TIFI-22855 format. One record per residue (C-alpha): residue in one letter; residue number from 1; x, y, z. Coordinates in Angstrom, 1 decimal, padded with zeros to 4 digits. Layout:
% residues N
<lofi><code>a</code><pos>NUM</pos><x>X</x><y>Y</y><z>Z</z></lofi>
...
***
This chain:
% residues 156
<lofi><code>x</code><pos>1</pos><x>100.5</x><y>119.2</y><z>104.3</z></lofi>
<lofi><code>x</code><pos>2</pos><x>100.2</x><y>122.7</y><z>105.8</z></lofi>
<lofi><code>x</code><pos>3</pos><x>102.2</x><y>124.8</y><z>108.2</z></lofi>
<lofi><code>x</code><pos>4</pos><x>100.6</x><y>123.2</y><z>111.2</z></lofi>
<lofi><code>x</code><pos>5</pos><x>101.6</x><y>119.7</y><z>110.0</z></lofi>
<lofi><code>x</code><pos>6</pos><x>105.1</x><y>120.9</y><z>109.3</z></lofi>
<lofi><code>x</code><pos>7</pos><x>105.3</x><y>122.4</y><z>112.8</z></lofi>
<lofi><code>x</code><pos>8</pos><x>103.9</x><y>119.2</y><z>114.3</z></lofi>
<lofi><code>x</code><pos>9</pos><x>106.4</x><y>117.0</y><z>112.5</z></lofi>
<lofi><code>x</code><pos>10</pos><x>109.4</x><y>119.2</y><z>113.5</z></lofi>
<lofi><code>x</code><pos>11</pos><x>108.2</x><y>119.3</y><z>117.1</z></lofi>
<lofi><code>x</code><pos>12</pos><x>107.7</x><y>115.5</y><z>117.3</z></lofi>
<lofi><code>x</code><pos>13</pos><x>111.1</x><y>114.8</y><z>115.7</z></lofi>
<lofi><code>x</code><pos>14</pos><x>112.7</x><y>117.0</y><z>118.3</z></lofi>
<lofi><code>x</code><pos>15</pos><x>110.7</x><y>115.5</y><z>121.2</z></lofi>
<lofi><code>x</code><pos>16</pos><x>108.5</x><y>112.5</y><z>120.5</z></lofi>
<lofi><code>x</code><pos>17</pos><x>107.2</x><y>112.7</y><z>124.0</z></lofi>
<lofi><code>x</code><pos>18</pos><x>105.9</x><y>116.2</y><z>123.6</z></lofi>
<lofi><code>x</code><pos>19</pos><x>102.4</x><y>116.4</y><z>125.0</z></lofi>
<lofi><code>x</code><pos>20</pos><x>099.4</x><y>116.9</y><z>122.8</z></lofi>
<lofi><code>x</code><pos>21</pos><x>098.3</x><y>119.9</y><z>124.9</z></lofi>
<lofi><code>x</code><pos>22</pos><x>101.7</x><y>121.6</y><z>124.3</z></lofi>
<lofi><code>x</code><pos>23</pos><x>101.4</x><y>121.0</y><z>120.5</z></lofi>
<lofi><code>x</code><pos>24</pos><x>097.9</x><y>122.3</y><z>120.5</z></lofi>
<lofi><code>x</code><pos>25</pos><x>098.9</x><y>125.5</y><z>122.4</z></lofi>
<lofi><code>x</code><pos>26</pos><x>101.8</x><y>126.1</y><z>120.1</z></lofi>
<lofi><code>x</code><pos>27</pos><x>099.6</x><y>125.8</y><z>117.0</z></lofi>
<lofi><code>x</code><pos>28</pos><x>096.5</x><y>127.5</y><z>118.4</z></lofi>
<lofi><code>x</code><pos>29</pos><x>094.4</x><y>124.4</y><z>117.9</z></lofi>
<lofi><code>x</code><pos>30</pos><x>092.1</x><y>122.7</y><z>120.3</z></lofi>
<lofi><code>x</code><pos>31</pos><x>093.7</x><y>119.6</y><z>121.9</z></lofi>
<lofi><code>x</code><pos>32</pos><x>091.1</x><y>117.3</y><z>120.2</z></lofi>
<lofi><code>x</code><pos>33</pos><x>091.8</x><y>118.8</y><z>116.8</z></lofi>
<lofi><code>x</code><pos>34</pos><x>095.6</x><y>118.5</y><z>117.4</z></lofi>
<lofi><code>x</code><pos>35</pos><x>095.1</x><y>114.8</y><z>118.4</z></lofi>
<lofi><code>x</code><pos>36</pos><x>093.1</x><y>114.2</y><z>115.2</z></lofi>
<lofi><code>x</code><pos>37</pos><x>095.9</x><y>115.8</y><z>113.1</z></lofi>
<lofi><code>x</code><pos>38</pos><x>098.6</x><y>113.7</y><z>114.7</z></lofi>
<lofi><code>x</code><pos>39</pos><x>096.5</x><y>110.6</y><z>114.3</z></lofi>
<lofi><code>x</code><pos>40</pos><x>096.1</x><y>111.5</y><z>110.6</z></lofi>
<lofi><code>x</code><pos>41</pos><x>099.9</x><y>111.9</y><z>110.2</z></lofi>
<lofi><code>x</code><pos>42</pos><x>100.3</x><y>108.4</y><z>111.8</z></lofi>
<lofi><code>x</code><pos>43</pos><x>097.5</x><y>106.8</y><z>109.7</z></lofi>
<lofi><code>x</code><pos>44</pos><x>099.1</x><y>108.2</y><z>106.5</z></lofi>
<lofi><code>x</code><pos>45</pos><x>102.4</x><y>106.6</y><z>107.6</z></lofi>
<lofi><code>x</code><pos>46</pos><x>104.1</x><y>110.0</y><z>107.7</z></lofi>
<lofi><code>x</code><pos>47</pos><x>104.9</x><y>109.4</y><z>111.3</z></lofi>
<lofi><code>x</code><pos>48</pos><x>106.0</x><y>105.8</y><z>111.5</z></lofi>
<lofi><code>x</code><pos>49</pos><x>106.8</x><y>105.6</y><z>115.2</z></lofi>
<lofi><code>x</code><pos>50</pos><x>108.5</x><y>107.1</y><z>118.2</z></lofi>
<lofi><code>x</code><pos>51</pos><x>111.8</x><y>106.2</y><z>119.8</z></lofi>
<lofi><code>x</code><pos>52</pos><x>114.3</x><y>107.3</y><z>122.3</z></lofi>
<lofi><code>x</code><pos>53</pos><x>117.7</x><y>108.8</y><z>121.4</z></lofi>
<lofi><code>x</code><pos>54</pos><x>120.3</x><y>106.6</y><z>123.0</z></lofi>
<lofi><code>x</code><pos>55</pos><x>123.9</x><y>107.5</y><z>123.9</z></lofi>
<lofi><code>x</code><pos>56</pos><x>125.9</x><y>104.6</y><z>122.5</z></lofi>
<lofi><code>x</code><pos>57</pos><x>128.9</x><y>105.2</y><z>124.6</z></lofi>
<lofi><code>x</code><pos>58</pos><x>126.8</x><y>104.7</y><z>127.8</z></lofi>
<lofi><code>x</code><pos>59</pos><x>125.9</x><y>101.2</y><z>126.4</z></lofi>
<lofi><code>x</code><pos>60</pos><x>129.6</x><y>100.4</y><z>125.9</z></lofi>
<lofi><code>x</code><pos>61</pos><x>129.5</x><y>101.0</y><z>122.1</z></lofi>
<lofi><code>x</code><pos>62</pos><x>132.5</x><y>103.2</y><z>121.7</z></lofi>
<lofi><code>x</code><pos>63</pos><x>133.4</x><y>102.4</y><z>118.0</z></lofi>
<lofi><code>x</code><pos>64</pos><x>131.3</x><y>103.1</y><z>115.0</z></lofi>
<lofi><code>x</code><pos>65</pos><x>132.0</x><y>103.4</y><z>111.4</z></lofi>
<lofi><code>x</code><pos>66</pos><x>130.8</x><y>102.6</y><z>107.9</z></lofi>
<lofi><code>x</code><pos>67</pos><x>131.4</x><y>099.5</y><z>105.8</z></lofi>
<lofi><code>x</code><pos>68</pos><x>131.1</x><y>099.7</y><z>102.0</z></lofi>
<lofi><code>x</code><pos>69</pos><x>130.4</x><y>096.3</y><z>100.5</z></lofi>
<lofi><code>x</code><pos>70</pos><x>130.6</x><y>095.0</y><z>096.9</z></lofi>
<lofi><code>x</code><pos>71</pos><x>129.1</x><y>091.7</y><z>096.0</z></lofi>
<lofi><code>x</code><pos>72</pos><x>131.1</x><y>089.1</y><z>094.3</z></lofi>
<lofi><code>x</code><pos>73</pos><x>128.2</x><y>088.2</y><z>092.0</z></lofi>
<lofi><code>x</code><pos>74</pos><x>125.0</x><y>090.1</y><z>091.4</z></lofi>
<lofi><code>x</code><pos>75</pos><x>122.6</x><y>087.2</y><z>091.3</z></lofi>
<lofi><code>x</code><pos>76</pos><x>119.2</x><y>087.4</y><z>093.1</z></lofi>
<lofi><code>x</code><pos>77</pos><x>120.1</x><y>084.5</y><z>095.3</z></lofi>
<lofi><code>x</code><pos>78</pos><x>123.3</x><y>086.2</y><z>096.5</z></lofi>
<lofi><code>x</code><pos>79</pos><x>121.6</x><y>089.5</y><z>097.1</z></lofi>
<lofi><code>x</code><pos>80</pos><x>118.9</x><y>087.8</y><z>099.2</z></lofi>
<lofi><code>x</code><pos>81</pos><x>121.5</x><y>085.9</y><z>101.2</z></lofi>
<lofi><code>x</code><pos>82</pos><x>123.5</x><y>089.0</y><z>101.9</z></lofi>
<lofi><code>x</code><pos>83</pos><x>120.5</x><y>091.1</y><z>102.9</z></lofi>
<lofi><code>x</code><pos>84</pos><x>119.1</x><y>088.4</y><z>105.2</z></lofi>
<lofi><code>x</code><pos>85</pos><x>122.5</x><y>088.0</y><z>106.9</z></lofi>
<lofi><code>x</code><pos>86</pos><x>122.9</x><y>091.7</y><z>107.3</z></lofi>
<lofi><code>x</code><pos>87</pos><x>119.4</x><y>092.0</y><z>109.0</z></lofi>
<lofi><code>x</code><pos>88</pos><x>120.6</x><y>089.4</y><z>111.5</z></lofi>
<lofi><code>x</code><pos>89</pos><x>123.7</x><y>091.2</y><z>112.7</z></lofi>
<lofi><code>x</code><pos>90</pos><x>122.8</x><y>093.4</y><z>115.6</z></lofi>
<lofi><code>x</code><pos>91</pos><x>125.9</x><y>095.6</y><z>115.1</z></lofi>
<lofi><code>x</code><pos>92</pos><x>124.5</x><y>096.9</y><z>111.8</z></lofi>
<lofi><code>x</code><pos>93</pos><x>122.6</x><y>100.0</y><z>112.8</z></lofi>
<lofi><code>x</code><pos>94</pos><x>121.5</x><y>100.7</y><z>109.2</z></lofi>
<lofi><code>x</code><pos>95</pos><x>122.0</x><y>099.3</y><z>105.7</z></lofi>
<lofi><code>x</code><pos>96</pos><x>121.5</x><y>101.0</y><z>102.4</z></lofi>
<lofi><code>x</code><pos>97</pos><x>121.5</x><y>099.4</y><z>098.9</z></lofi>
<lofi><code>x</code><pos>98</pos><x>123.3</x><y>102.1</y><z>096.9</z></lofi>
<lofi><code>x</code><pos>99</pos><x>124.6</x><y>103.0</y><z>093.5</z></lofi>
<lofi><code>x</code><pos>100</pos><x>128.2</x><y>103.6</y><z>092.5</z></lofi>
<lofi><code>x</code><pos>101</pos><x>131.4</x><y>101.7</y><z>093.2</z></lofi>
<lofi><code>x</code><pos>102</pos><x>129.9</x><y>099.8</y><z>096.1</z></lofi>
<lofi><code>x</code><pos>103</pos><x>126.6</x><y>097.9</y><z>096.4</z></lofi>
<lofi><code>x</code><pos>104</pos><x>125.8</x><y>098.5</y><z>100.1</z></lofi>
<lofi><code>x</code><pos>105</pos><x>126.6</x><y>101.0</y><z>102.8</z></lofi>
<lofi><code>x</code><pos>106</pos><x>126.4</x><y>099.8</y><z>106.4</z></lofi>
<lofi><code>x</code><pos>107</pos><x>126.5</x><y>101.9</y><z>109.6</z></lofi>
<lofi><code>x</code><pos>108</pos><x>128.0</x><y>099.6</y><z>112.2</z></lofi>
<lofi><code>x</code><pos>109</pos><x>128.7</x><y>099.9</y><z>115.9</z></lofi>
<lofi><code>x</code><pos>110</pos><x>131.0</x><y>097.9</y><z>118.2</z></lofi>
<lofi><code>x</code><pos>111</pos><x>132.4</x><y>097.9</y><z>121.7</z></lofi>
<lofi><code>x</code><pos>112</pos><x>135.8</x><y>098.9</y><z>120.6</z></lofi>
<lofi><code>x</code><pos>113</pos><x>138.2</x><y>098.7</y><z>117.6</z></lofi>
<lofi><code>x</code><pos>114</pos><x>139.0</x><y>095.1</y><z>118.3</z></lofi>
<lofi><code>x</code><pos>115</pos><x>135.3</x><y>094.2</y><z>118.3</z></lofi>
<lofi><code>x</code><pos>116</pos><x>134.9</x><y>096.3</y><z>115.1</z></lofi>
<lofi><code>x</code><pos>117</pos><x>137.7</x><y>094.3</y><z>113.4</z></lofi>
<lofi><code>x</code><pos>118</pos><x>136.1</x><y>091.0</y><z>114.5</z></lofi>
<lofi><code>x</code><pos>119</pos><x>132.7</x><y>092.1</y><z>113.1</z></lofi>
<lofi><code>x</code><pos>120</pos><x>134.3</x><y>092.8</y><z>109.7</z></lofi>
<lofi><code>x</code><pos>121</pos><x>136.4</x><y>089.7</y><z>109.6</z></lofi>
<lofi><code>x</code><pos>122</pos><x>134.2</x><y>087.1</y><z>111.2</z></lofi>
<lofi><code>x</code><pos>123</pos><x>130.6</x><y>088.3</y><z>110.5</z></lofi>
<lofi><code>x</code><pos>124</pos><x>130.7</x><y>090.4</y><z>107.3</z></lofi>
<lofi><code>x</code><pos>125</pos><x>133.5</x><y>088.8</y><z>105.3</z></lofi>
<lofi><code>x</code><pos>126</pos><x>132.1</x><y>085.3</y><z>105.8</z></lofi>
<lofi><code>x</code><pos>127</pos><x>128.8</x><y>086.0</y><z>104.2</z></lofi>
<lofi><code>x</code><pos>128</pos><x>128.4</x><y>084.0</y><z>101.0</z></lofi>
<lofi><code>x</code><pos>129</pos><x>128.8</x><y>086.1</y><z>097.9</z></lofi>
<lofi><code>x</code><pos>130</pos><x>130.7</x><y>088.8</y><z>099.7</z></lofi>
<lofi><code>x</code><pos>131</pos><x>133.2</x><y>090.7</y><z>097.5</z></lofi>
<lofi><code>x</code><pos>132</pos><x>135.1</x><y>093.7</y><z>098.7</z></lofi>
<lofi><code>x</code><pos>133</pos><x>134.7</x><y>095.4</y><z>102.1</z></lofi>
<lofi><code>x</code><pos>134</pos><x>136.0</x><y>098.9</y><z>102.7</z></lofi>
<lofi><code>x</code><pos>135</pos><x>135.6</x><y>100.4</y><z>106.2</z></lofi>
<lofi><code>x</code><pos>136</pos><x>135.6</x><y>104.0</y><z>107.5</z></lofi>
<lofi><code>x</code><pos>137</pos><x>135.9</x><y>104.6</y><z>111.2</z></lofi>
<lofi><code>x</code><pos>138</pos><x>134.1</x><y>107.6</y><z>112.8</z></lofi>
<lofi><code>x</code><pos>139</pos><x>136.4</x><y>110.0</y><z>114.7</z></lofi>
<lofi><code>x</code><pos>140</pos><x>133.6</x><y>112.2</y><z>115.9</z></lofi>
<lofi><code>x</code><pos>141</pos><x>130.1</x><y>113.2</y><z>115.2</z></lofi>
<lofi><code>x</code><pos>142</pos><x>130.1</x><y>116.7</y><z>113.6</z></lofi>
<lofi><code>x</code><pos>143</pos><x>126.3</x><y>117.0</y><z>113.1</z></lofi>
<lofi><code>x</code><pos>144</pos><x>123.8</x><y>114.8</y><z>115.0</z></lofi>
<lofi><code>x</code><pos>145</pos><x>120.9</x><y>113.3</y><z>113.2</z></lofi>
<lofi><code>x</code><pos>146</pos><x>118.2</x><y>115.8</y><z>113.7</z></lofi>
<lofi><code>x</code><pos>147</pos><x>115.5</x><y>114.0</y><z>111.7</z></lofi>
<lofi><code>x</code><pos>148</pos><x>114.2</x><y>114.8</y><z>108.3</z></lofi>
<lofi><code>x</code><pos>149</pos><x>114.4</x><y>118.3</y><z>106.8</z></lofi>
<lofi><code>x</code><pos>150</pos><x>110.7</x><y>119.3</y><z>107.3</z></lofi>
<lofi><code>x</code><pos>151</pos><x>111.4</x><y>122.9</y><z>106.1</z></lofi>
<lofi><code>x</code><pos>152</pos><x>112.1</x><y>121.5</y><z>102.6</z></lofi>
<lofi><code>x</code><pos>153</pos><x>108.5</x><y>120.3</y><z>102.3</z></lofi>
<lofi><code>x</code><pos>154</pos><x>106.3</x><y>122.4</y><z>100.0</z></lofi>
<lofi><code>x</code><pos>155</pos><x>103.2</x><y>123.7</y><z>101.6</z></lofi>
<lofi><code>x</code><pos>156</pos><x>100.1</x><y>122.8</y><z>099.6</z></lofi>
***
């Protein structure tokens, strides 16, 4: 990973549709060389894909929050059931298995507060093995997700 790779990763995180010719110009490489470097980043699974940044409010998703979940029992069967159920709930934007007081942290979205409440009561709370659920509503987004901190990567 060198400075050109770091620049490329930062540029693609900022704009995944950035043209190869623009990346090549910014880095001083030939377009074919730049294309090879991006392909290598993709082949090495450093770049896993490209996606659009969506405005959730324009889709009618005006409530978002976090749900911290504790399992009732920590048996393999219960963990698998919970994780499979979570994967099938479209309102769950992300789910993390974590350490500490809770077992899982979910980022969830909903149309409104009423829909958010129904999601918690009717979808999450009914999963077998579910213990405690604690929710946190998002008032505002202070810092948008800007991708991974590429500047923290050591140059080899």
